[in-house]
C-alpha positions in Angstrom: 8.1 -16.4 74.5 6.3 -17.2 71.2 4.8 -13.5 71.0 8.4 -12.5 71.4 9.4 -14.1 68.2 6.3 -13.2 66.0 6.9 -9.2 67.3 10.7 -10.0 66.1 9.6 -11.4 63.1 7.2 -8.3 62.2 9.9 -5.6 63.0 11.2 -4.9 60.0 8.1 -5.3 57.8 6.6 -2.1 60.7 10.0 -0.7 60.4 9.6 -0.3 56.7 6.0 0.8 57.0 6.6 3.6 59.4 9.7 5.1 57.1 7.5 5.0 53.9 5.0 7.2 56.0 7.5 9.8 57.1 8.8 10.2 53.9 5.7 10.7 52.2 4.7 13.2 54.9 7.9 14.8 54.6 7.6 15.3 51.1 3.7 16.7 51.0 5.1 19.6 53.2 5.0 22.6 51.8 7.7 25.1 50.8 6.6 29.1 51.0 8.3 31.9 48.7 8.1 35.4 49.4 10.1 38.2 49.2 11.2 40.8 52.0 11.1 44.6 52.4 14.5 44.3 51.1 14.0 42.8 47.9 15.9 39.3 49.0 13.6 36.5 47.8 13.2 33.7 51.0 12.4 30.1 51.0 11.1 28.7 54.3 9.0 25.6 55.6 6.8 28.2 57.8 4.5 30.5 56.9 5.9 34.4 55.4 5.6 37.2 58.1 2.7 39.5 57.2 5.0 42.3 56.2 6.5 40.1 53.1 6.0 41.3 49.5 4.8 38.8 46.8 4.3 35.4 49.5 2.9 32.3 47.9 3.1 28.7 48.3 5.6 26.8 46.5 5.5 22.9 47.2 3.7 19.5 46.1 1.0 20.4 43.5 -2.3 19.0 44.7 -3.3 16.1 43.4 -6.5 16.5 43.7 -7.0 19.9 42.0 -7.4 20.0 38.4 -4.8 21.0 35.9 -5.1 23.5 33.5 -3.6 22.7 30.2 -3.9 26.0 28.7 -1.5 27.6 31.2 1.3 25.0 30.3 3.8 26.8 28.5 4.5 25.7 24.8 7.8 25.7 23.5 8.4 26.2 19.5 10.8 23.7 17.8 14.4 25.1 17.0 14.5 27.1 13.4 17.4 25.2 11.6 19.9 28.0 11.2 21.0 26.4 7.5 18.2 26.7 4.8 17.0 23.4 4.1 17.3 22.4 0.6 13.9 22.4 -1.4 13.0 17.9 -1.5 12.8 17.0 -5.0 9.9 16.5 -6.9 8.9 13.2 -6.3 7.3 11.3 -9.2 8.1 8.9 -12.5 11.1 9.5 -13.6 11.4 11.1 -17.0 11.0 8.7 -19.5 13.8 8.7 -22.3 13.7 9.6 -25.7 12.6 6.8 -28.6 15.6 8.1 -30.0 18.0 6.8 -26.5 16.0 3.6 -26.4 16.2 2.2 -30.2 20.2 3.5 -29.7 20.4 1.3 -26.7 18.3 -1.5 -28.0 20.8 -1.8 -31.1 24.1 -1.5 -28.7 22.3 -4.9 -26.9 21.6 -6.4 -30.0 24.9 -6.1 -31.5 26.3 -7.1 -28.3 24.8 -9.6 -28.9 25.7 -11.0 -31.6 29.3 -10.1 -30.9 29.1 -12.7 -27.7 27.0 -15.1 -30.3 30.0 -15.1 -32.4 32.4 -15.9 -30.0 31.0 -18.5 -28.8 30.1 -20.3 -32.4 33.9 -19.5 -33.4 34.6 -21.6 -30.4 32.4 -24.0 -30.9 33.5 -24.5 -34.2 37.2 -24.4 -33.1 36.6 -27.2 -30.6 34.7 -29.2 -33.2 37.4 -28.8 -35.8 40.2 -29.7 -33.5 37.9 -33.0 -32.7 38.1 -33.5 -36.4 41.5 -33.4 -37.0 42.1 -35.8 -34.0 39.9 -37.6 -35.7 41.8 -37.6 -38.7 45.1 -38.1 -37.5 44.3 -41.0 -35.8 42.7 -42.8 -39.2 45.4 -41.9 -41.2 48.2 -43.4 -38.8 46.0 -46.9 -38.6 45.6 -46.4 -43.3 49.4 -45.7 -42.8 50.4 -48.9 -40.2 47.8 -51.1 -42.4 49.8 -50.5 -45.3 53.5 -51.4 -43.7 51.9 -54.6 -42.3 53.7 -57.7 -43.5 53.0 -61.3 -42.7 49.4 -63.3 -43.2 47.4 -60.5 -42.8 49.4 -58.1 -45.8 46.9 -56.3 -47.8 46.0 -57.2 -51.2 46.2 -55.2 -54.4 42.7 -54.2 -53.7 42.7 -53.8 -50.1 46.2 -51.3 -50.9 44.0 -49.6 -53.9 41.1 -48.7 -51.1 44.4 -47.5 -48.4 45.6 -45.4 -51.1 42.2 -43.3 -51.9 41.2 -43.1 -47.9 44.9 -42.0 -46.9 44.9 -39.5 -49.6 41.0 -38.1 -48.6 41.9 -37.8 -45.1 45.1 -35.9 -46.4 43.0 -33.6 -48.0 40.7 -32.9 -45.1 43.8 -32.2 -42.7 46.0 -29.5 -45.1 42.7 -28.1 -45.8 41.2 -27.9 -42.0 44.3 -29.1 -39.4 47.9 -27.5 -38.8 50.1 -30.2 -37.8 51.3 -30.1 -33.9 
């Protein structure tokens, strides 16, 4: 019983080996090409009759036969129908004229001057605005101090100093600031 099971187990493998051998035997079969007396070309598995013209074997090549690589036809690459554009000359780019370089340099300097001027103007405007704000606040404090009454009322000397400070602040404001 055990031998029968073992035989069944190896049966698919044996079938596979037999099929592989049959396929290689069929592929190795020689095919003959020959022309009969009427000029018809025939391909057969059996050798051609002795009266056949131009008989030759057509089939798988003998793997042990040396190959003559000189008899393999060579194919020329296709030539384009449109003429190819000549490649541009490769090399260092042409050097610009000295006058062009100097002109570009001057343009760059002028651009930087304008940028610097614009930046300086913005910075000056910010500084002036901050200064004007400080002067206006100081002027408001001086005017408030002049109007004080009661125990904190300024004496004559303090009023004189406040008047001078007020006049100076007003001159500065009129010279630099515009009233908001």
